[in-house]
N, C-alpha and C positions, 0 to 999 in steps of 0.2 A: 504494500500500500504506500503510495508516494504522496504522503501528506506531511507538510512541514509543521513543526510545532511552533507556536508563537513564543516570543521571548517572555520569560516570567517577569513579573513586576519586581521592583527593588534593584539592588546591586547585582551584577552578574554573579551567577553561582548561588544566589540566595533564593529560597522558595518564596512564593507570594505570601504575604501576611494575611490575606483575605481567607479566613477559615470558615466562612459561612458555607454550609453545604449547598451544592447546586440543586436546582429543582429537576430531579430525574424521574422519568416515568418507567414503566415496565420495559418498553422498547430500548431505552437508553441502557437499562441494567442488563438486558439480554446481550446487547452489543458489547458492553464492557466485559461481561463474563466470557464471551467468545474470544474477544481480543486478548484477554488475560491468558487464555489457554493457548492461543496461536496468533501472535501479532502479525504474522505474514499472510494470514488468510486474505484472499482477494475480496474486493468489495462485492463482486457478484456472488461469491460463495457466502459471504457474511449476510448480504441482503436476503438470499434464499433461505439461510438458516433461521433468520428472524422473521421471515414472511413479509418483506416489504420490497418495493421497487429499488433497484440499485441507486437511483438518484436520491431517493428518500434516505437510504442508508448512508450514502456519501455525505449528505447534508447533516445528518445526525452526528457522524464522526467528526466532521469539521466543527460543528457547534461544541462538541465535547472537548475538542482541542482548544477552541477559543475561550471556553469557560475555565480551562486549566484542569479539568477533570482528568483528561488524558495528558500526561506530562511528556510523553515521547514513546518511541518504539525502539526497543533495545535488542541486541544480540546477547543471548545467554551463553557465554563461553564456559565450557567445562575446564576448570583449571588443571585437572589431571591430564586432560588430552593435550595440553600445551606444556607439560613437564612440571606442573606445580600441584602435585597431589595432596600436599599437606595444607589444611586450612586451619585458621585459628581466629579467635576473637581476642583482641588485646585492649584491656581497659587502660586508659591513659589519664593521669592527673597532671595538670600544669602547676607550676609554682604559683603561689598566691600573688606574687608581684608580676606575673606574666599574663594577667587577665586582659590587658590591653593588646596582647598579641594573638588572641584567639583566631581571628580571621587569617592572619599570616600563617599560623600553625596549620589551619585547615588547608590552605593553598599548598603549603609545603608537603603535607602527607598525601594529598590527592595526586601529586606528581610522581610518587614512588610506585614503581611497577608492581610491587607486592600488594599494594592496597587496593582492595576491590570496592569497599564501601567505607564511608566515614559517618559516624553517628555522633552528633553533638548533644550532650545529655544534661538533664537536671538531676541532681542526686549526688551520690557518693563519688561517682567518677565523672570526669569532664567529657571524655570521648570513649567510644568503642570503635576500634578499627577491625574490619573484617579483612584478613590478609590471606594470601596463598604463597606457599614456599615449596622449593624442591624437596627439602627434607628438614630434619630437626636442626641440623647445623646451619642451614640457610635461614631458618626462622630465628635461631639464636643470634646469628650475625645481624639480621634485620633489627631485632629488638635492641641489642647492645650498641650497634654502630649508628643507627638512625634515631632511635627513641631515647634510650638511656644516656646517650652521649650529648643529647640536646640539653643545654643549661636551663631551658624553660620547662623541662619535664621533671616533675617531682617524683614520679614513679609509674610503673606499669605492672599489670598482672595479665598473664597469658593463659588462655583456656583453649585446648585443642578441640577441633570439631571432628566428631566421628562420622557424622552424616548430615548433609544439608538437604532439607526437603522444602520445596516451595509450598507456601500456604495458599489458601483460597483467595479469590479476588475480594477485596474489601468493599463489596457493594451490597 
């Protein structure tokens, strides 16, 4: 599906602060559920599956993009298939005097090849990083050389992932 995502509001890389739920009907929810299962489904197949004309379906998808309900279409790469079979979640805490550097920390870790996802949190930890590595030595090197060596990082805690299962669509 060749549909472009609109730019999110706010600074680049920041999600929209508008958290009001969109007004979705059953057709929108059906479209979202099918796209969640297969973002590469053609518009014709999607329209047929939900029982509407292709033009109606395309208009609905475009509207969902414009509303920010659909944030984009992504390729789900299997880390093991590209030589990174070990996954972990790393809780990161910044030094209390580094609070002004939160955005730069986010930009820095997002550029690291091992980092799959970055979660900025409220609570005991400041961030959770979802990372992939070749093996335990590669993971250890990543944590020691990239995170613990950073003067702004107060500490880390690493948890290995045994299995990653995708959840249901949040609709």
